[in-house]
Each structure stands twice: as C-alpha cells, then as structure tokens.
N, C-alpha and C positions, 0 to 999 in steps of 0.2 A: 585577342591579346597577341602582341608581336612575339614571334618565336614559338608560338604554340599552334601546332597543327598535326594532323595525322601523320605518323611516321617519325615525328621529332623525338629526340632522346634527351631526357633530363638526367643530370648527374652521371652521365656515361653509363646508365644502367636501365632506366625506365623508358620504354618505347611506347609512345601514345598510340592507341589503336582505335578508340571510339569515344566521341564526345558524348557526355551525359547531360550536362546542363551548363548554363552560363548566366551570370547576373553581375552587373556592374563590372568590377575588375577581378571577378573570381570565376574560375571555370573548373569543372570536374570531369575527369576522363577515366575510362578503363585503360590500363596500361599493362604491358608485359614486363615483368622483372626478368631481364635477359640473363642475370646471374643465376637465379634459382629456377627459371623456367616456369613461373607461375603468374597468374593474372592478379593485379592489385587495383585498387582505386586510388587515384592521385588527384589532389586538389591544388590548383595553381593560382597564384596571384602575383601581382607585380612586386618586385623586391623593394620598390619605393612606396608601396602602399602605406598609408599613415599608421596602420596597425599591424604591419607585417612582422615586426620584431615581437610584438606581444603574442601574435598567433603562433609563431614558431616556438616561443618559450612555452606556451600552453601545450602545444603538441608534444614537446619533449617531456613535460610533466605527466601528460596522459600516458605516454609510452611507458612510464614507470609504474603505472597502476595495473595490477594483475587481477582481472576479474573477467570470467568468460562471458559475462553479460554486457560487457562494453566492447565495441568494435576496436580491435587493436591498432595502435599506431606503430608502423613498422620502420619508418624512416622520415627524416626531416632534412631539408637542405635548400640551397640557393644555387642556381645555375645561371650565371651572367645576370640578366635582368628579371629572372623569374624565380620566385620562391615556391616551394612545394611541400606538401604533407602527404605521405604515403600511408594508406590504411589497407588492411586485409580486405579483399573483395568479398562482398556479402552475396555469394552465389546462392541460388535457390532460396532466397529470402524474400518475403513479401512484407511491405510496411503495413501498418494498421490501415492507413489510407487506402492502399490497394485492396486489402481484404474487405473494406467497407463497400467497394464497388459491387460486390456480389450480394452481401447482406450484412446485417448487424451480427455481432459475435455472441455466442452463449455467455450468459452472465458469469458462470464459473471460469470460462476461458478469459474473460475480461479481468477477473480477479487474479488469475495466474499471470497473464501478460503484464499487468500493471505491478503486481507484486514482485515479479522478476526484475522489471525495469527499475522499480524503486530500490530494490536491493543493490543493483549495480550502481545507481546514482549515489546511494549511501556510501559505498566504497569510495567513490570519487570524492564525496563531500569530506570524508575523513582525511583526504589528502589535500584539502583546500580547493577542490575543483568542482565546478557547477556547470550545468548545461545552459540554462537561461533562455534558450530559443526552442525548446522542445515542442514538437507537433506530432500528429499521427504519422508523419513521414519519417520520423527519426526512430520510431519503435518498430523493430523488425522481427519477424517470425520465420525461422528456417523450416525446411521441409520436415525435419525431425522434431519440430515443435519448440526448439530452443529459442530463447529470446535474447536480442541484443539491442543496445542503444548506440546510435551513431552521433557524431558531432559534439561530443562532450567538450566543453570549454573552448574549443577552437573557433566555432562559429561566433560565440559571444565575444571572443577576443577580436575577431575581424570586424565586429560591429562596435567595438570600443566599449564593451560592457564588462570587461574582466575585473574592474576595480569595485564592483558592487559589494556592499557589506555582506559577510558570510551568512548571517541570520536571514537577511532579506533574500539573498540568492537561494538559500535552502527552501524558504517558503515559496518563492517563485517556481522552483522545480516541482514542489508538491502540488501547487495549483495547476501547473501544466500537466502533470501526470493525471490528476483528477479530471481535467478537461479531456484528455485522451480516453480515459475510462468512460466519460459521458458520451463521447463520440462512438466508442465501441458498443455501448449499450443501445444508443438511440439512432446512430447513423448521422447525427448532426453535431457540428462543432459549436460549442457554447460561446465562442467569440471572446472579446469584441473584435479582434483582428481576424481577417479572412484566412482560411487555409485552402490552398488549391485542391480541388477534387473532392472536398467534403462540404456539403451544403451547411449554411449557417442556421443555427436554431433560432426560432422566433421567440421573443420574450412575451410574457403575459402583459396584460394591460397595466399592471402595477409596476412594470419594469423588471420583475424578477424572472429568472429562468424557470421554466416548468421542470419539475423533478422527473427523472427517468421513468418513474411509474406512471406519470401522466401521459407519456408518449408511447410506451411499449409495455407489454405484459411480461411477466416472468422475471422481474428484477427483484433480487433479495432486498429486504428492508435496510440492511446495513449499508449496501452500496447506494441505495436511494438517499439515505440520510447523509452519507459521506458527500455525495454530490451537492445536495441542498446546502448543507452547513458550510462547505468549503467555497462554493461558487456564489451563494446568495448571502451568507452571513459572515463571510471572511473569517471563518473559524476552522477547526479541524487540526490535523497534524501540522507540525512546524518543520519537520525534516523528512526526507525520503525514508529514513529508517523507521520513524514513527508510523508513517503510512504503511510500510511493509508489515510492521507488527499488527497494525489494525486490520489489514487485509488477511493475514495468515489465519489458519493454514490454507494453502491452495494445492491443487493437484500437481504432482510431479511430472505428469504427462499431459499432452495436448488434449483439450476437451473438444470433441467433435460435435457437429450440429450447427444450427443457426440460432440467431437471437430471438428475442420476443417479437411479437406482432403488434402493429399499431392498433389502438382501440377502434379506429374508424374502419380500417380495412387491412387485410393481410398484405404483406409485402410480396412483390415478385422476386424472383431469384436474382435479378441483376439490378444494381444501382446505376442505371444507365444515365440518369440525369447528371450525376456527379462527373460523368466523363463524356458528355455529349459532344464535346469538342476536344479530341484527344491530343496527345503530345506529338510534335512534329520531329522530323529527323534533323540531325546536324546541329550546328552551333549558330546562335543568333549573334548580331553585332554586339560589340562591347557596350556595356551599360544598359542592356535590355535583357529580359528573361527569354528563355527559349520558348518555342511554340507550346510546350507543355503547360507553362504557367498561363499563357494567354488563352489556351483552350479551356483550361480549368476555370479561369475567371469568367469566360463566356458562359460556361455551363452553369455557374452559380447565379447568373442573372435570371434564369428561368425559375418559376415557382416549383415547389416540391411536387405538386400534382402534375405539372407539365413534365417534370423530370421522369416521373414514373410512367407517364403515357408515351414517352418518346421511344421506348424499347431499347434492347441491348445493342451494343456497338462492338464490332470486331476491330482488332488492331493488327498491325504487322508483327511477324514473328520476332523481328530484330529490334522492336521498341524496347529500350532499357533506360530507366532513369533511377537515380538514387537520391537520398536525402542530401542536400547541399549544406555547406557551412554558412552560406551567406543569407541567413534569414529564412523566410517561409514564402517568398514570392514565386519560387519555381514550383514545378509539379513533380517532385521526386517521389518515386514509389518503390521501385525494386530493381534488382539486377537479375537477369536470366528469367524474367517473368514469362509464363506461358501466355498465349493470346487469350482474350476473353472469348467465351463460347456462348451460343444461344442456348435456350433452355433445354432443347432436346439433346444437343451435343454435350451439354454439361451433365445431364442425367447419365449419359453413356460414359462420360469421362471419369466421373467421380469414383475414386477407388473405394473398395469395401473395407480394406485394412491398409494402414500405412506402416511401413517398416519402422522399427524402434529408432533406427538411426541410419542415415545415408552417408556413404563415402566416409567410413570411419578411417582415422589415421592410426598409426601404430601406438601412439602414446595417449590415445583416448581412454578415459576412465569414467565409469558411471558416477554421476554426481548424486549426492544425497538430496532428497527433497527438502524444502524450507523447514518443515517440521517432520518428525519421524512418522512415516507411514508404514503399513504392513508390506512386507516383501511378497510379491505376487508369485514367486517360485515356490516349489515344494521339493525338499530333499530329505532323504532318510538320514537320521542322525547316526554318526559312527558310534563304536562301542565306548570310547572314552567320553564322548559327550553324554551318552546315556548314563554312565556311572556318575559323572559330575552332577547331572540333573537329579539323580536319585539321592546323592549325598546332600544336595541343597534341600530337597524336599524333606529328607529325614531331619536335617538341622532345624528347619522351620517347625516341623511337628514337635520336636523336642522342646524348643523354646516356647511353643504354645502350651504344652503340658505344664512346663514350669510356671508360666504366668497364670495358668488356670489354677494350679495348686495354691499359690500365694493369694490369688484372688478369693478362692473359696475359704481359705483359712481366715483372711481378714473379714470376710462377710459374716462368718459365724463366731468370731472372737467377741467376748463380752466387753461392754463399755467402750465400743469403738464405732459409735454411730457416725462420727465425723472424724475420720482419721486425719492426723496432722500431716503437714507437707513433708516432714522428714520421713514419716513412716511410708508414705506413698512413693516417694522418690528413691528411697534406698531400703527396700524390704529386708535385704540381707543383714543390714546393720541392726535391725530391730528383732531379728528372728530369735535372739536369746533373751529379749527383754519383754516384760509385760507391757501391754498397751497403756500409755500414760493417761491419766485422768484429764478432764477438760481444764481443770484449774492449773495443771502443771505443764500445759502445752507451751512451747516456745512462742515468743511474740512473732507477728507477721513480718515477712521480709519487706513488705511495701513501706516505703519511706513517706508515703502521703498520709498526713494526719486525717482522722475521721472528720468528715464535713468540709474538708478543704478541696481546693481545685487540684485536678490531676493534669500533669503536663503531657501533652500529646507529642510523641516522638516523631511521627510521620503520618502522612495522610495520602490517600490515593483514590481515584475514581473506582467504583465498584459496579461491574456490569457482567455478572456471571452467565447471563442468558444471551448475551450478545458477543462482541468481540473483545470484551475485557477492558476496554479503554473508554471511559466516559469522561472525557476532558481531564485526563490526568494532569496535563500541564497547568490547569487552573486550580487544582485541588488545594494547594497550599494557601490560597486566598481565603479559605474558610477557617483558618486557624492563625492568621497573621495579625490578629488584633485590630485590624482596620475595618470598620463597618462599611466603608465606602467601596471596598473591593469584595468580590464574590466569586465563588465557583458556580458554574451554571451547567446544566445538563444540555444535551442536544435538543433540538426542536423536533417535536413529534406532532402527528396529525390529530391526536385525541388525547384526552387526559389519562387514558389507559394505554399510552404508548403505541397507538395505532395497532393494537393487538399483536405487536411484535414480541413483547416480553411482559412479564408481570411486574417488573420494577427495575429501578437503577438506584444508585446512591453513592455514599462515600464510606470508606473504611479507615478508621483511626487506629493507629498502632500506639499502645501505651508503653511499649518497651518490655513490660513484664506483666504477669497476671496481677490485677489489682481489684479491690472492692469498688464497684461503681454503683452509686445510689441514684444519681440524676444526670441527665444530659440536656443541655439547653441549646436549642437551634434557632437562629435568627434568619428569617426568610426575607428576601428583598421583594418589594412590591406588595400590592394590596390583595392579590388573588389568593384564594385559599388552596391549601395543599394537604395531602394526607401522607403520613409516614409512620413507620414503626422502628423503634430503636432496639437493637440486639446487642448482647455481650457474649463473646465466645473466645475460645482459645485457638480456634482454627480460622483460616481465611475463607470461610464459607458460611452459608446460612444454615445448612443442615446441622442439627444438634445445638444451634445457638439458642441462648435463653433470652426471652423477650423481657426488656426492661420496661417498656411502656409504649403507648401510641400517642401521636401528635396529629392534630387537625386544626387548620386555621392559617393565619398569616402573622407576620411580625415575629416577635420572640415567643417561642413555645418551649415548654419544658416537660420532659418525660421523667417521672420519679417513681422508683420502686419502693414497695413497703419494706423490703429487706434488701441489703446490698447484693448485687450480682457480681461474681468474680470472673474475670477473664482478661485476656491480653488485648483483644480487639473489640472496638465498638463499631457497629455497622448502623449507619443511618439509612434506612431502606425506604425509598419513596414509592408509594403505591398509587398515588393519584397526583398528576401534575397540575400546576397552576396554569390557568389560561392567560396567555400573554397578549394575543390579539387574534381575532377571527378564528381560524382553524389551526393556530400555532400554540403549542403547549410546551412549557418547560419550567423547571424550578431553578431558582437562584438562592444560594445559601451564602450569607455574608460572614457568619460566625457560628462556631460550635464550641461549647464549653462542657467539660466533663468534670464531675465532682464526686467525691467519695461519701 
C-alpha cells in the first residue's frame, strides 16, 4: 500500500515499526505511539476502500465499549490516502490457533476461554456490535491467563457484512465460538471454511461432524452435546450471553495441562503438521496474503498422520503475527510469541508455576469470577467481624426456636390435622384464637374452578443435573396451543441420556399454589417415552410430590386420586424416545394442567 512502510508515521503520532500481515488492501503493523511511548497494533487500509467509512464507524463504536475481554480500540483516523485503526498491542498473548500447535487444551480450559470470550461478545452485542468473522486466531490468552477477543465488528465492516440482522449475527457469533471450542478440544477446525494453521476436521460418511468424544477422550458430556447440537443440528444457544450461561461456571484462573488423547494413539507434544510451513518475514504484495497464510495452507494439504510424523519445527525469535481484520486468509497467531521448542527443550522450559499476573499496572484490580467461587486466601477475622458473626448466629438460633415453638404447638393442637392457609402463613394472628373447624375454613385463594384448566404463567427447560438449560428458548412452544410446534430436548446417545444424567424435562409455573389433579402431555412422533409428573412449591425435585407416571407416545395423561397442591409442575423425562439410530430425544408439543 502506498505510503505504508517501516518508519512511516500516521496521524503525526504512530510510527510503523514491524509489518505483521497483509491481505488485499488491508495491512497490520506494530507501531510506536510516540506521544505515550508505547507499542500499539495499527490496521491500515486505503481511505477510498469501499467499506472504509463503515470500518471507521464500527471502530469508533467499539472504542465506546468497556469490557476487559475485548481488545481496546485506542484511536481512529485518516492520514492523506490511508485510514487506520489503532488497538492496544496484545503482548505476551497467544491465540487459540497458536496454542493448538503444541496440543489440544484441557476441557475445562476450553470452557473458561470460550465462556470469557462469549461474555465479551455479549457486551458488544448489547451495543449492537458483532464479530462475524471469529476464528481461533481472534481469541487470545495472555500470560496471566486473561482472555481477549480481537477484531470485533471492524473486520466484518471491511468485508461489507456490518448490515446483517442482529439475531442472525448473534447466532453466527455463537456458532463461531462453538467452532473454536471444538478446535480447542480436538485440534481440528470443523469448517466449512479453512483456518490457517488449524487442520480441518473430517466429516463422517453421513456428512455429520464427529462429536469431540469420538476424537479425543476426557471431554465432558455437556461440551460434547453443545458441539453436536450446534454444529450438526443447528440448535443450541442463540446469543453469546446464552452460551456463556450454558457454559458457566468456569474457573477464574487458567487451567493447566493438556487436552484429551485421540482414541487411536496419544498425541505428541507438538502440533507440527499445522505449522509445517511457517510464516515468512515482511510484507507481501498488495492483494496477496503474507507467507504465513501460504505456509499454513500448504501445511493443511498434508493428512493428519503425515502432520504428526513430520516432527516439530522451530521458528525465528522475531516472528510475530496477530489476528487480522480482513477475514481468515492470513495466519495470525500472536504478538511477542516465544519460538517453538523441541520436546526436550519444552520439558526444560515449561514452568512449574505461573505468576498470578505479569506486568501489573497501577490501576489493575482483581476481577470477580463469572460465578462466585471460594476465596483461596485465609485471613483471621477482626474483633468487630467476630462480634457481628456471633450476633447473626444468635439471631438465627432465636428465630429457629420461635419457629420450633409454633410448629410444636400446631402439631399437638386438637382438631388441626390440616391447618388452613391463614393459620400457617400468619401464626401470630391466630395465637389468641382456637383452631377453626374444617367446615368454617375460608375458601381457597385459587380462582381455578374444580375440574377446570389451570393457566400456566411461564415455562422453562429443567436440567438440574446438567447446565440448567435444556432448550429454554423452545419451552414456550409446549404451552402455545399450537400442536404443530414443540419443545425438544437435546439429542443424546441413548434413551438414558448417555448415562450423563437421570433425566431432563420442563418446569411449569402456575403463578401460585393450586390444586392439580391431572396433567396431559402430547408427545410428537410415534416413539415411546417415559416420564413422571411432579407438583411442588420449590424449583427442584427434592420434596416434590408425584402426581403420576406417563409411558407411551401421543397424548398421555397423569391423573392423581386426590389433588396435589403446589405452584410448579415438573414434567420429568426418564426415558427418551428413539429418533433415529443412536440418537434419542423427546419432543413435547402441548402440556395442559387441570384441577
């Protein structure tokens, strides 16, 4: 690109020092901010680029998003015929693609990396921004274990994709994140587009992707199910936020170790085949990728067995590449990457312990984990804290004694085998009154007539033994009155959920405690399924009262001899219907509750 060379200065501030990558009319450089004396990453493209204005606008919007999991945009500008976007330099950070050159990642580290990346992209989504070109080169892990995503919105704008509908763009980002998770677990990119430096996964004879558990060991069932349903069935989460919730909780610190092993043979320590033709130095001619992309493409041509047999490769110390905005044809991996080492050198190099954080700045503060975890430190409580704790304990004990007193009194009071709702909810109001007789009890607060239908206020997927989300986004279809629509469970390998859990189901919220006599469930398909219907006042199976069991297909009804009172109805599936071959799942088109 004319006007772009080593030593050139853009915006009278950013001095270009080292070329990273080049594709078409987009180049990426390491530059020095002469005002603040720091290194930055700067992306340059022609001011008359057909999407230059859109890219600059996207960069300005990204600059206004505050999330430590997104690479910060520091400046945007145009200098004569060159437009540029300045980002923080991601020193000491390795992309997932670079990490895969050594080995696959531990499953729980994949959960953490993708969970953090999804959380960052959810923040961007809330501001109307999406990534749309995410690959393993855009997800970065720093030496302290922190995760960042580069190229949000800007790369898509340069490709002319910034006008995609928000719901579709969110789903595209989710699918891309799951693909990165698949690559992290298996070492293979699920495609269909190639990713430089990461070998492509081979599909089965039926055209479907093999699940991660078919390629490596040690993959948790929920991650395997997530990959299968998202990449094969076009199901799963619709937004990065939903994906993050499904993956949570994850570790607040980096998970060390290596990933699972292939069933056929153990992996070697280096993923040499993916880098058998490494990146070259300098800048390629405009309109072509740098040697990194060409080398990675050449490496992909070899079979996986040839890759593993080819042995590790060493690179020059000053080789540095980063994720580019202009699609995935380059081989961007990391800035400040140490050279790859052979097995003996790697064994000697690998540290026993990594500091909690490297190069802290003054305003650094410890971030809370995605979900509350126990503090690893131990400190002796001060005197005030001890007094407060004792006061709290004393208060709890006093309340427990009061409740026990009223409970025992009601237990032994005559004529009160079934205390009424007023007596149980406000014992102090009845303390001076005798227990009313059955005939004088006030009428029930439920407005539902006996034998009539009960209106369901809300419904959600119920998966207490998994990640808590069994297609929540489809649950409403089981109560929408349309028999053509249906909630469906995830696909499992056996009718007993692949031995991952004892069951899944749906939870119906009736709004208040009501008498439930029967629950009708209409199953889609002809295959038989087993389920149990419970009624409870809590969002859990424990202490729930069984209304009845259902077995069969089509419309089935569970009816109790006496009404069971509760606020929630749980339809708990214990045996899945066989859909095809080794795929099992249930589909429920309608649920009706009656008093």
